[in-house]
C-alpha positions as CSV (number, residue, x, y, z in Angstrom):
1,M,-38.9,-42.1,-35.7
2,R,-42.1,-41.7,-33.8
3,E,-42.9,-38.1,-32.9
4,P,-42.8,-38.4,-28.9
5,V,-39.2,-40.0,-29.4
6,F,-38.2,-37.3,-31.8
7,L,-39.4,-34.6,-29.6
8,L,-37.4,-36.3,-26.7
9,A,-34.4,-36.5,-28.7
10,L,-34.7,-32.9,-29.8
11,A,-35.3,-31.7,-26.1
12,M,-32.0,-33.7,-25.1
13,A,-30.0,-32.3,-27.9
14,A,-31.3,-28.6,-27.1
15,G,-30.5,-29.2,-23.6
16,T,-27.1,-30.2,-24.0
17,V,-26.5,-27.4,-26.6
18,L,-27.7,-24.9,-23.8
19,M,-25.5,-26.5,-21.3
20,I,-22.7,-26.1,-23.6
21,V,-23.3,-22.5,-24.2
22,K,-24.0,-21.7,-20.6
23,T,-20.6,-23.2,-19.8
24,I,-18.8,-21.2,-22.5
25,A,-20.5,-18.0,-21.2
26,T,-19.5,-18.8,-17.8
27,A,-15.9,-19.5,-18.9
28,F,-16.0,-16.0,-20.7
29,Q,-17.4,-14.3,-17.7
30,R,-14.7,-15.9,-15.5
31,A,-12.0,-14.8,-17.7
32,G,-13.4,-11.2,-17.5
33,S,-13.6,-11.6,-13.7
34,R,-9.9,-12.7,-13.8
35,S,-9.0,-9.8,-15.7
36,D,-10.6,-7.8,-13.1
37,L,-8.9,-9.6,-10.4
38,A,-5.5,-9.0,-12.1
39,Q,-6.1,-5.3,-12.2
40,L,-7.4,-5.3,-8.6
41,K,-4.1,-7.2,-7.7
42,E,-2.1,-4.9,-9.8
43,Q,-3.7,-1.8,-7.9
44,L,-2.9,-3.3,-4.6
45,Q,0.7,-3.9,-5.4
46,L,1.1,-0.2,-6.5
47,H,-0.7,0.9,-3.1
48,A,1.6,-1.4,-1.3
49,A,4.6,0.1,-2.8
50,A,3.4,3.4,-2.3
51,L,2.8,2.7,1.5
52,D,6.4,1.3,1.9
53,E,7.9,4.4,0.3
54,A,5.7,6.6,2.6
55,E,6.8,4.3,5.4
56,N,10.5,4.8,4.4
57,S,10.0,8.6,4.0
58,L,8.4,8.8,7.6
59,A,11.3,6.9,9.2
60,H,13.9,9.2,7.2
61,Q,12.0,12.2,8.6
62,S,11.8,10.9,12.2
63,S,15.6,10.4,12.2
64,Q,16.0,13.8,10.8
65,I,13.8,15.2,13.5
66,A,15.7,13.5,16.2
67,E,19.1,14.8,14.8
68,L,17.6,18.2,14.8
69,Q,16.4,17.9,18.4
70,E,20.1,16.7,19.4
71,R,21.5,19.9,17.8
72,L,18.9,22.1,19.2
73,D,19.6,20.8,22.8
74,F,23.5,21.2,22.2
75,T,22.7,24.8,21.1
76,E,20.7,25.5,24.0
77,R,23.5,24.1,26.3
78,L,26.1,26.3,24.5
79,L,23.8,29.4,24.8
80,A,23.2,28.6,28.7
81,Q,26.9,28.2,29.3
82,G,27.7,31.7,27.5
83,R,25.0,33.5,29.7
84,D,26.3,31.8,32.8
85,R,29.9,33.1,32.2
86,S,29.0,36.6,31.4
87,A,26.6,36.6,34.6
88,L,29.6,35.6,36.7
89,G,31.5,38.7,35.6
90,P,35.3,38.9,35.2
91,G,37.1,36.7,37.5
92,E,39.9,38.0,40.1
93,N,43.2,38.3,39.1
94,I,45.4,36.1,41.5
95,R,49.1,37.1,41.7
């Protein structure tokens, strides 16, 4: 082979090898990125589950507060009725 042809063939082979190495390196880098994405996805799912749990807890607490408010209103009405009766005094005996 003549020297220019040999150098051209060598340059083409080196270029091909570099392209293959670059492709392999990119594949490994993407695999690392995919594992990072998988970790982020897992963390997102954990946060979503925690958020759902917090929403359920808040809904439960809200219903408990509503029930307590109803009980408080009922107790206030009972106390008001007791005060009204004592303020009236004893009734007249009708015979």
